[in-house]
C-alpha angles and dihedrals in degrees: 000000000000091000091051090050092051092049091049092050090049091053091048092049092049090050091050091049092050092050089054094060110110096173104063110156118271114226118249113279091014120122110264101167137018120190151168130204148123144263129229121203117225094179139347091285106023136062149144123261115204126177138166122214123248090185132025115175106305096330117129128221093267088063094049105040137045113249122218115233110285089358141101129261114286109220101209135104093260091063101032118115089201129047132175117217125187130170111215141184129195140195118215109224126216117266116271124217088211092068107051094168094052115077097168128047124171133181110220106208128227112274144150133272136191134199113214126200131198132160089213106056089162089072095060115114111220098179094096116029092192091061106070099165091117097042096090142249118333102239100168135022126196142186104227109210124220123274141175124248114202122187137181095199104055095276099310092117137009145115135272130194121190139152122240113205112208108229102169141000141171135210118255137168116258117184090337095312131104112246135183126174088213088070095045099045108009093172098037131249143271114230129200117191138179117215128200114179106315094335125093139181130184153142132240125210125202117259118234126237096259100053097103 
């Protein structure tokens, strides 16, 4: 009887542990992350892309954003526990007669990106985007592959698709649950974003095992 009780308790504990997992893998080509954010230019050809996720796996907004007392989650960068930061550079390509409706075409070079986590987003200092000492713990690092940004209005708006290869990650506690991007997107993700002015919005799908 005691053995049966121990076995039953073990099964219940395993079930409880499984239900606590917030980073179950996302199937290839399925949406893993949705986001919104902004870009800041540091020169004519360089800048910083920063976004905060509206969706990560099956996590809800209360897991992703700080909530004011007696309020609801505030989905902006000032309240986001997680932020993605990527420095980028681009090369404007010569006009092509084959694309009459496109008057701006830029090659966004391969670069790096980092996801930062903090449980106190209110302590982040946004005055200098090159100084990220207050932005939190780096919990995932990526190699962001090159992509092409076409535009019909001289670069004011357009779309960009690029793949972010996950190169390292660490486990952290998110809303009381253990989380690791290596479990959610073990092979990285491919992101497609639409940019209008400095604002951007997009979705990222999980990359399959055979993409390399």
